mmCIF file of the N, C-alpha and C atoms, coordinates in Angstrom:
data_MODEL
# 
_entry.id   MODEL 
# 
loop_
_atom_site.group_PDB 
_atom_site.id 
_atom_site.type_symbol 
_atom_site.label_atom_id 
_atom_site.label_alt_id 
_atom_site.label_comp_id 
_atom_site.label_asym_id 
_atom_site.label_entity_id 
_atom_site.label_seq_id 
_atom_site.pdbx_PDB_ins_code 
_atom_site.Cartn_x 
_atom_site.Cartn_y 
_atom_site.Cartn_z 
_atom_site.occupancy 
_atom_site.B_iso_or_equiv 
_atom_site.pdbx_formal_charge 
_atom_site.auth_seq_id 
_atom_site.auth_comp_id 
_atom_site.auth_asym_id 
_atom_site.auth_atom_id 
_atom_site.pdbx_PDB_model_num 
ATOM 1   N N  . MET A 1 1  ? 0.925   -0.945 0.078   1.00 0.00 ? 1  MET A N  1 
ATOM 2   C CA . MET A 1 1  ? 0.115   0.000  0.083   1.00 0.00 ? 1  MET A CA 1 
ATOM 3   C C  . MET A 1 1  ? 0.721   1.355  0.290   1.00 0.00 ? 1  MET A C  1 
ATOM 4   N N  . LYS A 1 2  ? 0.574   2.336  -0.635  1.00 0.00 ? 2  LYS A N  1 
ATOM 5   C CA . LYS A 1 2  ? 1.458   3.369  -0.827  1.00 0.00 ? 2  LYS A CA 1 
ATOM 6   C C  . LYS A 1 2  ? 0.514   4.466  -0.384  1.00 0.00 ? 2  LYS A C  1 
ATOM 7   N N  . LEU A 1 3  ? 0.949   5.257  0.832   1.00 0.00 ? 3  LEU A N  1 
ATOM 8   C CA . LEU A 1 3  ? 0.746   6.072  1.340   1.00 0.00 ? 3  LEU A CA 1 
ATOM 9   C C  . LEU A 1 3  ? 1.189   7.396  0.921   1.00 0.00 ? 3  LEU A C  1 
ATOM 10  N N  . LEU A 1 4  ? 0.241   8.807  0.703   1.00 0.00 ? 4  LEU A N  1 
ATOM 11  C CA . LEU A 1 4  ? 0.637   9.858  0.228   1.00 0.00 ? 4  LEU A CA 1 
ATOM 12  C C  . LEU A 1 4  ? 0.652   10.547 1.325   1.00 0.00 ? 4  LEU A C  1 
ATOM 13  N N  . CYS A 1 5  ? 1.956   11.315 1.726   1.00 0.00 ? 5  CYS A N  1 
ATOM 14  C CA . CYS A 1 5  ? 1.748   12.267 2.477   1.00 0.00 ? 5  CYS A CA 1 
ATOM 15  C C  . CYS A 1 5  ? 2.355   13.922 2.538   1.00 0.00 ? 5  CYS A C  1 
ATOM 16  N N  . ASP A 1 6  ? 1.775   14.915 2.864   1.00 0.00 ? 6  ASP A N  1 
ATOM 17  C CA . ASP A 1 6  ? 2.252   16.209 2.624   1.00 0.00 ? 6  ASP A CA 1 
ATOM 18  C C  . ASP A 1 6  ? 3.158   16.856 3.514   1.00 0.00 ? 6  ASP A C  1 
ATOM 19  N N  . ASN A 1 7  ? 3.299   16.002 4.311   1.00 0.00 ? 7  ASN A N  1 
ATOM 20  C CA . ASN A 1 7  ? 4.192   16.451 5.218   1.00 0.00 ? 7  ASN A CA 1 
ATOM 21  C C  . ASN A 1 7  ? 5.820   15.992 5.861   1.00 0.00 ? 7  ASN A C  1 
ATOM 22  N N  . LYS A 1 8  ? 6.777   16.432 5.592   1.00 0.00 ? 8  LYS A N  1 
ATOM 23  C CA . LYS A 1 8  ? 7.834   15.728 5.100   1.00 0.00 ? 8  LYS A CA 1 
ATOM 24  C C  . LYS A 1 8  ? 8.650   15.199 6.076   1.00 0.00 ? 8  LYS A C  1 
ATOM 25  N N  . VAL A 1 9  ? 8.312   16.223 7.541   1.00 0.00 ? 9  VAL A N  1 
ATOM 26  C CA . VAL A 1 9  ? 8.678   15.939 8.740   1.00 0.00 ? 9  VAL A CA 1 
ATOM 27  C C  . VAL A 1 9  ? 8.172   14.296 9.215   1.00 0.00 ? 9  VAL A C  1 
ATOM 28  N N  . ALA A 1 10 ? 7.031   14.333 9.128   1.00 0.00 ? 10 ALA A N  1 
ATOM 29  C CA . ALA A 1 10 ? 6.045   13.170 8.909   1.00 0.00 ? 10 ALA A CA 1 
ATOM 30  C C  . ALA A 1 10 ? 7.084   12.023 8.534   1.00 0.00 ? 10 ALA A C  1 
ATOM 31  N N  . ILE A 1 11 ? 7.120   12.249 7.363   1.00 0.00 ? 11 ILE A N  1 
ATOM 32  C CA . ILE A 1 11 ? 8.063   10.883 6.607   1.00 0.00 ? 11 ILE A CA 1 
ATOM 33  C C  . ILE A 1 11 ? 9.499   10.867 6.937   1.00 0.00 ? 11 ILE A C  1 
ATOM 34  N N  . SER A 1 12 ? 10.058  11.531 7.438   1.00 0.00 ? 12 SER A N  1 
ATOM 35  C CA . SER A 1 12 ? 10.926  11.654 8.422   1.00 0.00 ? 12 SER A CA 1 
ATOM 36  C C  . SER A 1 12 ? 11.218  10.825 9.377   1.00 0.00 ? 12 SER A C  1 
ATOM 37  N N  . ILE A 1 13 ? 10.151  11.091 10.076  1.00 0.00 ? 13 ILE A N  1 
ATOM 38  C CA . ILE A 1 13 ? 9.943   10.780 11.228  1.00 0.00 ? 13 ILE A CA 1 
ATOM 39  C C  . ILE A 1 13 ? 9.808   9.070  11.615  1.00 0.00 ? 13 ILE A C  1 
ATOM 40  N N  . ALA A 1 14 ? 8.740   8.705  10.317  1.00 0.00 ? 14 ALA A N  1 
ATOM 41  C CA . ALA A 1 14 ? 8.338   7.320  10.142  1.00 0.00 ? 14 ALA A CA 1 
ATOM 42  C C  . ALA A 1 14 ? 9.511   6.354  10.110  1.00 0.00 ? 14 ALA A C  1 
ATOM 43  N N  . TYR A 1 15 ? 10.311  7.146  8.681   1.00 0.00 ? 15 TYR A N  1 
ATOM 44  C CA . TYR A 1 15 ? 11.792  6.293  8.159   1.00 0.00 ? 15 TYR A CA 1 
ATOM 45  C C  . TYR A 1 15 ? 12.875  6.052  9.466   1.00 0.00 ? 15 TYR A C  1 
ATOM 46  N N  . ASN A 1 16 ? 12.791  7.259  10.526  1.00 0.00 ? 16 ASN A N  1 
ATOM 47  C CA . ASN A 1 16 ? 14.123  7.240  11.373  1.00 0.00 ? 16 ASN A CA 1 
ATOM 48  C C  . ASN A 1 16 ? 14.036  6.428  11.871  1.00 0.00 ? 16 ASN A C  1 
ATOM 49  N N  . PRO A 1 17 ? 14.539  5.180  12.518  1.00 0.00 ? 17 PRO A N  1 
ATOM 50  C CA . PRO A 1 17 ? 14.672  4.310  13.822  1.00 0.00 ? 17 PRO A CA 1 
ATOM 51  C C  . PRO A 1 17 ? 14.978  5.065  15.195  1.00 0.00 ? 17 PRO A C  1 
ATOM 52  N N  . ILE A 1 18 ? 15.292  6.072  15.054  1.00 0.00 ? 18 ILE A N  1 
ATOM 53  C CA . ILE A 1 18 ? 15.992  6.693  16.316  1.00 0.00 ? 18 ILE A CA 1 
ATOM 54  C C  . ILE A 1 18 ? 14.534  7.409  16.909  1.00 0.00 ? 18 ILE A C  1 
ATOM 55  N N  . GLN A 1 19 ? 14.279  7.217  18.105  1.00 0.00 ? 19 GLN A N  1 
ATOM 56  C CA . GLN A 1 19 ? 13.435  8.195  18.979  1.00 0.00 ? 19 GLN A CA 1 
ATOM 57  C C  . GLN A 1 19 ? 14.258  9.271  19.615  1.00 0.00 ? 19 GLN A C  1 
ATOM 58  N N  . HIS A 1 20 ? 13.328  10.226 19.514  1.00 0.00 ? 20 HIS A N  1 
ATOM 59  C CA . HIS A 1 20 ? 13.864  11.535 20.093  1.00 0.00 ? 20 HIS A CA 1 
ATOM 60  C C  . HIS A 1 20 ? 12.681  12.094 21.501  1.00 0.00 ? 20 HIS A C  1 
ATOM 61  N N  . ASP A 1 21 ? 13.147  12.703 22.256  1.00 0.00 ? 21 ASP A N  1 
ATOM 62  C CA . ASP A 1 21 ? 12.208  13.343 23.287  1.00 0.00 ? 21 ASP A CA 1 
ATOM 63  C C  . ASP A 1 21 ? 11.288  14.114 22.577  1.00 0.00 ? 21 ASP A C  1 
ATOM 64  N N  . ARG A 1 22 ? 11.230  14.802 21.268  1.00 0.00 ? 22 ARG A N  1 
ATOM 65  C CA . ARG A 1 22 ? 9.995   15.155 21.025  1.00 0.00 ? 22 ARG A CA 1 
ATOM 66  C C  . ARG A 1 22 ? 9.100   15.032 20.244  1.00 0.00 ? 22 ARG A C  1 
ATOM 67  N N  . THR A 1 23 ? 9.672   13.713 20.061  1.00 0.00 ? 23 THR A N  1 
ATOM 68  C CA . THR A 1 23 ? 8.365   12.583 19.036  1.00 0.00 ? 23 THR A CA 1 
ATOM 69  C C  . THR A 1 23 ? 8.138   11.461 19.836  1.00 0.00 ? 23 THR A C  1 
ATOM 70  N N  . LYS A 1 24 ? 7.893   11.320 21.474  1.00 0.00 ? 24 LYS A N  1 
ATOM 71  C CA . LYS A 1 24 ? 7.797   10.390 22.288  1.00 0.00 ? 24 LYS A CA 1 
ATOM 72  C C  . LYS A 1 24 ? 6.083   10.521 22.051  1.00 0.00 ? 24 LYS A C  1 
ATOM 73  N N  . HIS A 1 25 ? 5.358   11.523 22.191  1.00 0.00 ? 25 HIS A N  1 
ATOM 74  C CA . HIS A 1 25 ? 3.905   11.514 21.892  1.00 0.00 ? 25 HIS A CA 1 
ATOM 75  C C  . HIS A 1 25 ? 3.314   10.940 20.808  1.00 0.00 ? 25 HIS A C  1 
ATOM 76  N N  . VAL A 1 26 ? 4.103   10.637 20.041  1.00 0.00 ? 26 VAL A N  1 
ATOM 77  C CA . VAL A 1 26 ? 3.815   9.576  18.660  1.00 0.00 ? 26 VAL A CA 1 
ATOM 78  C C  . VAL A 1 26 ? 4.369   8.069  18.775  1.00 0.00 ? 26 VAL A C  1 
ATOM 79  N N  . GLU A 1 27 ? 4.989   7.955  19.970  1.00 0.00 ? 27 GLU A N  1 
ATOM 80  C CA . GLU A 1 27 ? 5.496   6.761  19.785  1.00 0.00 ? 27 GLU A CA 1 
ATOM 81  C C  . GLU A 1 27 ? 5.053   5.396  19.265  1.00 0.00 ? 27 GLU A C  1 
ATOM 82  N N  . ILE A 1 28 ? 3.424   5.451  19.916  1.00 0.00 ? 28 ILE A N  1 
ATOM 83  C CA . ILE A 1 28 ? 2.740   4.407  19.634  1.00 0.00 ? 28 ILE A CA 1 
ATOM 84  C C  . ILE A 1 28 ? 2.433   4.189  18.388  1.00 0.00 ? 28 ILE A C  1 
ATOM 85  N N  . ASP A 1 29 ? 2.113   5.258  17.501  1.00 0.00 ? 29 ASP A N  1 
ATOM 86  C CA . ASP A 1 29 ? 1.837   5.475  16.216  1.00 0.00 ? 29 ASP A CA 1 
ATOM 87  C C  . ASP A 1 29 ? 3.045   4.839  15.228  1.00 0.00 ? 29 ASP A C  1 
ATOM 88  N N  . GLN A 1 30 ? 4.239   5.641  15.792  1.00 0.00 ? 30 GLN A N  1 
ATOM 89  C CA . GLN A 1 30 ? 5.257   5.646  14.805  1.00 0.00 ? 30 GLN A CA 1 
ATOM 90  C C  . GLN A 1 30 ? 5.339   4.182  15.095  1.00 0.00 ? 30 GLN A C  1 
ATOM 91  N N  . HIS A 1 31 ? 5.260   3.325  16.103  1.00 0.00 ? 31 HIS A N  1 
ATOM 92  C CA . HIS A 1 31 ? 6.005   1.701  16.240  1.00 0.00 ? 31 HIS A CA 1 
ATOM 93  C C  . HIS A 1 31 ? 4.990   0.876  15.223  1.00 0.00 ? 31 HIS A C  1 
ATOM 94  N N  . PHE A 1 32 ? 3.548   1.285  14.785  1.00 0.00 ? 32 PHE A N  1 
ATOM 95  C CA . PHE A 1 32 ? 2.943   0.662  13.886  1.00 0.00 ? 32 PHE A CA 1 
ATOM 96  C C  . PHE A 1 32 ? 3.364   0.664  12.982  1.00 0.00 ? 32 PHE A C  1 
ATOM 97  N N  . ILE A 1 33 ? 3.692   2.120  12.283  1.00 0.00 ? 33 ILE A N  1 
ATOM 98  C CA . ILE A 1 33 ? 4.141   2.767  10.954  1.00 0.00 ? 33 ILE A CA 1 
ATOM 99  C C  . ILE A 1 33 ? 5.313   2.033  10.542  1.00 0.00 ? 33 ILE A C  1 
ATOM 100 N N  . LYS A 1 34 ? 6.447   2.146  11.407  1.00 0.00 ? 34 LYS A N  1 
ATOM 101 C CA . LYS A 1 34 ? 7.492   1.273  11.453  1.00 0.00 ? 34 LYS A CA 1 
ATOM 102 C C  . LYS A 1 34 ? 7.739   -0.027 11.206  1.00 0.00 ? 34 LYS A C  1 
ATOM 103 N N  . GLU A 1 35 ? 6.929   -0.464 12.023  1.00 0.00 ? 35 GLU A N  1 
ATOM 104 C CA . GLU A 1 35 ? 6.475   -1.964 11.436  1.00 0.00 ? 35 GLU A CA 1 
ATOM 105 C C  . GLU A 1 35 ? 6.319   -2.124 10.048  1.00 0.00 ? 35 GLU A C  1 
ATOM 106 N N  . ARG A 1 36 ? 5.163   -1.419 9.479   1.00 0.00 ? 36 ARG A N  1 
ATOM 107 C CA . ARG A 1 36 ? 4.645   -1.577 8.297   1.00 0.00 ? 36 ARG A CA 1 
ATOM 108 C C  . ARG A 1 36 ? 5.591   -1.316 7.429   1.00 0.00 ? 36 ARG A C  1 
ATOM 109 N N  . LEU A 1 37 ? 6.999   -0.445 7.491   1.00 0.00 ? 37 LEU A N  1 
ATOM 110 C CA . LEU A 1 37 ? 7.531   -0.003 6.593   1.00 0.00 ? 37 LEU A CA 1 
ATOM 111 C C  . LEU A 1 37 ? 8.298   -0.750 6.873   1.00 0.00 ? 37 LEU A C  1 
ATOM 112 N N  . ASP A 1 38 ? 8.831   -1.605 7.963   1.00 0.00 ? 38 ASP A N  1 
ATOM 113 C CA . ASP A 1 38 ? 10.173  -2.597 7.847   1.00 0.00 ? 38 ASP A CA 1 
ATOM 114 C C  . ASP A 1 38 ? 9.383   -3.917 6.942   1.00 0.00 ? 38 ASP A C  1 
ATOM 115 N N  . ASN A 1 39 ? 8.355   -4.259 7.111   1.00 0.00 ? 39 ASN A N  1 
ATOM 116 C CA . ASN A 1 39 ? 8.209   -5.510 6.463   1.00 0.00 ? 39 ASN A CA 1 
ATOM 117 C C  . ASN A 1 39 ? 7.571   -5.643 4.837   1.00 0.00 ? 39 ASN A C  1 
ATOM 118 N N  . GLY A 1 40 ? 7.631   -3.908 4.361   1.00 0.00 ? 40 GLY A N  1 
ATOM 119 C CA . GLY A 1 40 ? 6.971   -3.871 3.068   1.00 0.00 ? 40 GLY A CA 1 
ATOM 120 C C  . GLY A 1 40 ? 5.844   -3.545 2.653   1.00 0.00 ? 40 GLY A C  1 
ATOM 121 N N  . SER A 1 41 ? 4.690   -3.716 3.669   1.00 0.00 ? 41 SER A N  1 
ATOM 122 C CA . SER A 1 41 ? 3.388   -3.218 3.421   1.00 0.00 ? 41 SER A CA 1 
ATOM 123 C C  . SER A 1 41 ? 2.959   -2.102 3.298   1.00 0.00 ? 41 SER A C  1 
ATOM 124 N N  . ILE A 1 42 ? 3.868   -1.080 3.323   1.00 0.00 ? 42 ILE A N  1 
ATOM 125 C CA . ILE A 1 42 ? 3.250   0.088  3.195   1.00 0.00 ? 42 ILE A CA 1 
ATOM 126 C C  . ILE A 1 42 ? 4.821   0.707  2.746   1.00 0.00 ? 42 ILE A C  1 
ATOM 127 N N  . SER A 1 43 ? 4.396   1.611  2.019   1.00 0.00 ? 43 SER A N  1 
ATOM 128 C CA . SER A 1 43 ? 5.561   2.868  1.663   1.00 0.00 ? 43 SER A CA 1 
ATOM 129 C C  . SER A 1 43 ? 5.239   4.095  1.767   1.00 0.00 ? 43 SER A C  1 
ATOM 130 N N  . ILE A 1 44 ? 5.869   5.312  2.022   1.00 0.00 ? 44 ILE A N  1 
ATOM 131 C CA . ILE A 1 44 ? 5.398   6.800  2.319   1.00 0.00 ? 44 ILE A CA 1 
ATOM 132 C C  . ILE A 1 44 ? 5.864   7.624  1.201   1.00 0.00 ? 44 ILE A C  1 
ATOM 133 N N  . SER A 1 45 ? 5.114   7.840  0.650   1.00 0.00 ? 45 SER A N  1 
ATOM 134 C CA . SER A 1 45 ? 5.800   9.420  -0.634  1.00 0.00 ? 45 SER A CA 1 
ATOM 135 C C  . SER A 1 45 ? 5.170   10.682 -0.107  1.00 0.00 ? 45 SER A C  1 
ATOM 136 N N  . TYR A 1 46 ? 6.456   11.401 -0.677  1.00 0.00 ? 46 TYR A N  1 
ATOM 137 C CA . TYR A 1 46 ? 5.653   13.187 -0.606  1.00 0.00 ? 46 TYR A CA 1 
ATOM 138 C C  . TYR A 1 46 ? 4.529   13.186 -1.522  1.00 0.00 ? 46 TYR A C  1 
ATOM 139 N N  . ILE A 1 47 ? 3.716   13.918 -1.369  1.00 0.00 ? 47 ILE A N  1 
ATOM 140 C CA . ILE A 1 47 ? 3.023   15.009 -2.719  1.00 0.00 ? 47 ILE A CA 1 
ATOM 141 C C  . ILE A 1 47 ? 2.440   16.102 -1.867  1.00 0.00 ? 47 ILE A C  1 
ATOM 142 N N  . PRO A 1 48 ? 2.819   17.041 -2.726  1.00 0.00 ? 48 PRO A N  1 
ATOM 143 C CA . PRO A 1 48 ? 2.726   18.634 -2.193  1.00 0.00 ? 48 PRO A CA 1 
ATOM 144 C C  . PRO A 1 48 ? 1.107   18.924 -1.843  1.00 0.00 ? 48 PRO A C  1 
ATOM 145 N N  . SER A 1 49 ? 1.162   19.920 -0.877  1.00 0.00 ? 49 SER A N  1 
ATOM 146 C CA . SER A 1 49 ? -0.551  19.605 -0.271  1.00 0.00 ? 49 SER A CA 1 
ATOM 147 C C  . SER A 1 49 ? -1.853  20.613 -1.096  1.00 0.00 ? 49 SER A C  1 
ATOM 148 N N  . SER A 1 50 ? -1.011  20.953 -2.483  1.00 0.00 ? 50 SER A N  1 
ATOM 149 C CA . SER A 1 50 ? -2.211  21.011 -3.544  1.00 0.00 ? 50 SER A CA 1 
ATOM 150 C C  . SER A 1 50 ? -2.457  20.118 -4.289  1.00 0.00 ? 50 SER A C  1 
ATOM 151 N N  . GLN A 1 51 ? -1.751  19.082 -3.974  1.00 0.00 ? 51 GLN A N  1 
ATOM 152 C CA . GLN A 1 51 ? -2.434  17.706 -4.960  1.00 0.00 ? 51 GLN A CA 1 
ATOM 153 C C  . GLN A 1 51 ? -2.677  16.457 -3.905  1.00 0.00 ? 51 GLN A C  1 
ATOM 154 N N  . GLN A 1 52 ? -2.772  16.900 -2.973  1.00 0.00 ? 52 GLN A N  1 
ATOM 155 C CA . GLN A 1 52 ? -3.429  16.079 -1.605  1.00 0.00 ? 52 GLN A CA 1 
ATOM 156 C C  . GLN A 1 52 ? -4.781  15.759 -1.647  1.00 0.00 ? 52 GLN A C  1 
ATOM 157 N N  . VAL A 1 53 ? -5.475  14.587 -2.385  1.00 0.00 ? 53 VAL A N  1 
ATOM 158 C CA . VAL A 1 53 ? -7.030  14.780 -3.011  1.00 0.00 ? 53 VAL A CA 1 
ATOM 159 C C  . VAL A 1 53 ? -7.703  14.129 -1.612  1.00 0.00 ? 53 VAL A C  1 
ATOM 160 N N  . ALA A 1 54 ? -7.040  13.802 -0.566  1.00 0.00 ? 54 ALA A N  1 
ATOM 161 C CA . ALA A 1 54 ? -7.584  13.186 0.866   1.00 0.00 ? 54 ALA A CA 1 
ATOM 162 C C  . ALA A 1 54 ? -8.224  14.635 1.544   1.00 0.00 ? 54 ALA A C  1 
ATOM 163 N N  . ASP A 1 55 ? -7.793  15.481 1.423   1.00 0.00 ? 55 ASP A N  1 
ATOM 164 C CA . ASP A 1 55 ? -7.896  17.100 1.960   1.00 0.00 ? 55 ASP A CA 1 
ATOM 165 C C  . ASP A 1 55 ? -9.403  17.177 2.210   1.00 0.00 ? 55 ASP A C  1 
ATOM 166 N N  . VAL A 1 56 ? -10.221 16.787 1.050   1.00 0.00 ? 56 VAL A N  1 
ATOM 167 C CA . VAL A 1 56 ? -11.383 16.820 0.778   1.00 0.00 ? 56 VAL A CA 1 
ATOM 168 C C  . VAL A 1 56 ? -12.349 16.439 1.942   1.00 0.00 ? 56 VAL A C  1 
ATOM 169 N N  . LEU A 1 57 ? -11.830 15.257 2.659   1.00 0.00 ? 57 LEU A N  1 
ATOM 170 C CA . LEU A 1 57 ? -12.381 14.508 3.415   1.00 0.00 ? 57 LEU A CA 1 
ATOM 171 C C  . LEU A 1 57 ? -11.868 15.007 4.997   1.00 0.00 ? 57 LEU A C  1 
ATOM 172 N N  . THR A 1 58 ? -11.301 16.197 5.086   1.00 0.00 ? 58 THR A N  1 
ATOM 173 C CA . THR A 1 58 ? -10.586 16.350 6.263   1.00 0.00 ? 58 THR A CA 1 
ATOM 174 C C  . THR A 1 58 ? -11.070 17.810 6.455   1.00 0.00 ? 58 THR A C  1 
ATOM 175 N N  . LYS A 1 59 ? -11.102 18.676 5.662   1.00 0.00 ? 59 LYS A N  1 
ATOM 176 C CA . LYS A 1 59 ? -11.001 20.375 5.595   1.00 0.00 ? 59 LYS A CA 1 
ATOM 177 C C  . LYS A 1 59 ? -11.881 20.810 4.819   1.00 0.00 ? 59 LYS A C  1 
ATOM 178 N N  . GLY A 1 60 ? -12.322 22.301 5.123   1.00 0.00 ? 60 GLY A N  1 
ATOM 179 C CA . GLY A 1 60 ? -12.776 22.947 4.102   1.00 0.00 ? 60 GLY A CA 1 
ATOM 180 C C  . GLY A 1 60 ? -11.919 23.783 3.192   1.00 0.00 ? 60 GLY A C  1 
ATOM 181 N N  . LEU A 1 61 ? -12.315 23.660 1.913   1.00 0.00 ? 61 LEU A N  1 
ATOM 182 C CA . LEU A 1 61 ? -11.463 24.078 0.892   1.00 0.00 ? 61 LEU A CA 1 
ATOM 183 C C  . LEU A 1 61 ? -11.973 24.774 -0.341  1.00 0.00 ? 61 LEU A C  1 
ATOM 184 N N  . LEU A 1 62 ? -11.262 25.726 -0.814  1.00 0.00 ? 62 LEU A N  1 
ATOM 185 C CA . LEU A 1 62 ? -12.044 26.562 -1.632  1.00 0.00 ? 62 LEU A CA 1 
ATOM 186 C C  . LEU A 1 62 ? -12.703 25.814 -2.714  1.00 0.00 ? 62 LEU A C  1 
ATOM 187 N N  . ARG A 1 63 ? -13.411 26.665 -3.495  1.00 0.00 ? 63 ARG A N  1 
ATOM 188 C CA . ARG A 1 63 ? -14.097 25.469 -4.480  1.00 0.00 ? 63 ARG A CA 1 
ATOM 189 C C  . ARG A 1 63 ? -13.212 25.175 -5.440  1.00 0.00 ? 63 ARG A C  1 
ATOM 190 N N  . GLN A 1 64 ? -12.073 25.880 -5.875  1.00 0.00 ? 64 GLN A N  1 
ATOM 191 C CA . GLN A 1 64 ? -11.093 25.143 -6.849  1.00 0.00 ? 64 GLN A CA 1 
ATOM 192 C C  . GLN A 1 64 ? -10.870 24.018 -6.787  1.00 0.00 ? 64 GLN A C  1 
ATOM 193 N N  . ASN A 1 65 ? -10.059 23.715 -4.982  1.00 0.00 ? 65 ASN A N  1 
ATOM 194 C CA . ASN A 1 65 ? -9.310  22.914 -4.696  1.00 0.00 ? 65 ASN A CA 1 
ATOM 195 C C  . ASN A 1 65 ? -10.157 21.749 -4.183  1.00 0.00 ? 65 ASN A C  1 
ATOM 196 N N  . TYR A 1 66 ? -11.705 22.225 -4.043  1.00 0.00 ? 66 TYR A N  1 
ATOM 197 C CA . TYR A 1 66 ? -12.878 21.245 -3.902  1.00 0.00 ? 66 TYR A CA 1 
ATOM 198 C C  . TYR A 1 66 ? -13.147 20.342 -4.946  1.00 0.00 ? 66 TYR A C  1 
ATOM 199 N N  . HIS A 1 67 ? -12.942 21.015 -6.294  1.00 0.00 ? 67 HIS A N  1 
ATOM 200 C CA . HIS A 1 67 ? -13.510 20.244 -7.258  1.00 0.00 ? 67 HIS A CA 1 
ATOM 201 C C  . HIS A 1 67 ? -12.317 19.689 -8.091  1.00 0.00 ? 67 HIS A C  1 
ATOM 202 N N  . PHE A 1 68 ? -11.350 19.994 -7.669  1.00 0.00 ? 68 PHE A N  1 
ATOM 203 C CA . PHE A 1 68 ? -9.664  19.377 -7.949  1.00 0.00 ? 68 PHE A CA 1 
ATOM 204 C C  . PHE A 1 68 ? -9.949  17.860 -6.975  1.00 0.00 ? 68 PHE A C  1 
ATOM 205 N N  . CYS A 1 69 ? -10.289 17.604 -6.062  1.00 0.00 ? 69 CYS A N  1 
ATOM 206 C CA . CYS A 1 69 ? -10.001 16.570 -5.340  1.00 0.00 ? 69 CYS A CA 1 
ATOM 207 C C  . CYS A 1 69 ? -11.325 15.658 -5.606  1.00 0.00 ? 69 CYS A C  1 
ATOM 208 N N  . VAL A 1 70 ? -12.378 16.256 -5.411  1.00 0.00 ? 70 VAL A N  1 
ATOM 209 C CA . VAL A 1 70 ? -13.522 15.605 -6.021  1.00 0.00 ? 70 VAL A CA 1 
ATOM 210 C C  . VAL A 1 70 ? -13.235 14.781 -6.947  1.00 0.00 ? 70 VAL A C  1 
ATOM 211 N N  . SER A 1 71 ? -12.994 15.461 -8.191  1.00 0.00 ? 71 SER A N  1 
ATOM 212 C CA . SER A 1 71 ? -12.713 14.580 -9.256  1.00 0.00 ? 71 SER A CA 1 
ATOM 213 C C  . SER A 1 71 ? -11.615 13.883 -9.330  1.00 0.00 ? 71 SER A C  1 
ATOM 214 N N  . ASN A 1 72 ? -10.941 14.035 -8.605  1.00 0.00 ? 72 ASN A N  1 
ATOM 215 C CA . ASN A 1 72 ? -9.465  13.126 -8.909  1.00 0.00 ? 72 ASN A CA 1 
ATOM 216 C C  . ASN A 1 72 ? -9.932  11.582 -7.582  1.00 0.00 ? 72 ASN A C  1 
ATOM 217 N N  . LEU A 1 73 ? -11.244 12.099 -6.743  1.00 0.00 ? 73 LEU A N  1 
ATOM 218 C CA . LEU A 1 73 ? -11.498 10.382 -6.068  1.00 0.00 ? 73 LEU A CA 1 
ATOM 219 C C  . LEU A 1 73 ? -12.288 9.835  -7.203  1.00 0.00 ? 73 LEU A C  1 
ATOM 220 N N  . GLY A 1 74 ? -13.009 10.474 -8.025  1.00 0.00 ? 74 GLY A N  1 
ATOM 221 C CA . GLY A 1 74 ? -13.936 10.196 -8.452  1.00 0.00 ? 74 GLY A CA 1 
ATOM 222 C C  . GLY A 1 74 ? -15.299 9.789  -8.285  1.00 0.00 ? 74 GLY A C  1 
ATOM 223 N N  . LEU A 1 75 ? -15.539 10.938 -7.084  1.00 0.00 ? 75 LEU A N  1 
ATOM 224 C CA . LEU A 1 75 ? -16.749 11.303 -6.325  1.00 0.00 ? 75 LEU A CA 1 
ATOM 225 C C  . LEU A 1 75 ? -17.791 11.764 -7.478  1.00 0.00 ? 75 LEU A C  1 
ATOM 226 N N  . ILE A 1 76 ? -18.867 11.643 -7.317  1.00 0.00 ? 76 ILE A N  1 
ATOM 227 C CA . ILE A 1 76 ? -20.205 12.054 -7.830  1.00 0.00 ? 76 ILE A CA 1 
ATOM 228 C C  . ILE A 1 76 ? -21.141 13.079 -6.896  1.00 0.00 ? 76 ILE A C  1 
ATOM 229 N N  . ASP A 1 77 ? -21.708 14.219 -7.226  1.00 0.00 ? 77 ASP A N  1 
ATOM 230 C CA . ASP A 1 77 ? -22.825 14.647 -6.799  1.00 0.00 ? 77 ASP A CA 1 
ATOM 231 C C  . ASP A 1 77 ? -24.191 13.925 -6.925  1.00 0.00 ? 77 ASP A C  1 
ATOM 232 N N  . ILE A 1 78 ? -24.651 13.348 -6.132  1.00 0.00 ? 78 ILE A N  1 
ATOM 233 C CA . ILE A 1 78 ? -26.007 12.078 -6.310  1.00 0.00 ? 78 ILE A CA 1 
ATOM 234 C C  . ILE A 1 78 ? -27.114 13.443 -6.001  1.00 0.00 ? 78 ILE A C  1 
ATOM 235 N N  . TYR A 1 79 ? -26.607 14.633 -5.895  1.00 0.00 ? 79 TYR A N  1 
ATOM 236 C CA . TYR A 1 79 ? -28.169 15.039 -5.785  1.00 0.00 ? 79 TYR A CA 1 
ATOM 237 C C  . TYR A 1 79 ? -28.330 16.056 -6.822  1.00 0.00 ? 79 TYR A C  1 
ATOM 238 N N  . VAL A 1 80 ? -27.448 16.348 -7.786  1.00 0.00 ? 80 VAL A N  1 
ATOM 239 C CA . VAL A 1 80 ? -27.520 16.697 -9.068  1.00 0.00 ? 80 VAL A CA 1 
ATOM 240 C C  . VAL A 1 80 ? -28.569 16.765 -9.786  1.00 0.00 ? 80 VAL A C  1 
ATOM 241 N N  . GLN A 1 81 ? -29.760 17.739 -9.853  1.00 0.00 ? 81 GLN A N  1 
ATOM 242 C CA . GLN A 1 81 ? -30.938 17.489 -11.063 1.00 0.00 ? 81 GLN A CA 1 
ATOM 243 C C  . GLN A 1 81 ? -30.163 16.894 -12.088 1.00 0.00 ? 81 GLN A C  1 
ATOM 244 N N  . THR A 1 82 ? -30.965 16.548 -12.996 1.00 0.00 ? 82 THR A N  1 
ATOM 245 C CA . THR A 1 82 ? -30.902 15.569 -14.365 1.00 0.00 ? 82 THR A CA 1 
ATOM 246 C C  . THR A 1 82 ? -31.943 16.310 -15.002 1.00 0.00 ? 82 THR A C  1 
# 
């Protein structure tokens, strides 16, 4: 499974096997992700925020960004009058 992330620091933490005091609050989640990275079941790649289509599910977006995300996810408006 390929995960797309728009946060370079989060990607760096996921791939970095060394724990730091500043990342202790994500320790359990990081171990889960690190285990999956090590066994090859997932990979994490960077994607710019402007191309992160999952934002439509978590953020209020401007109309242009909203339409970009919806069309790239293949979603349709079931309430459009035909």
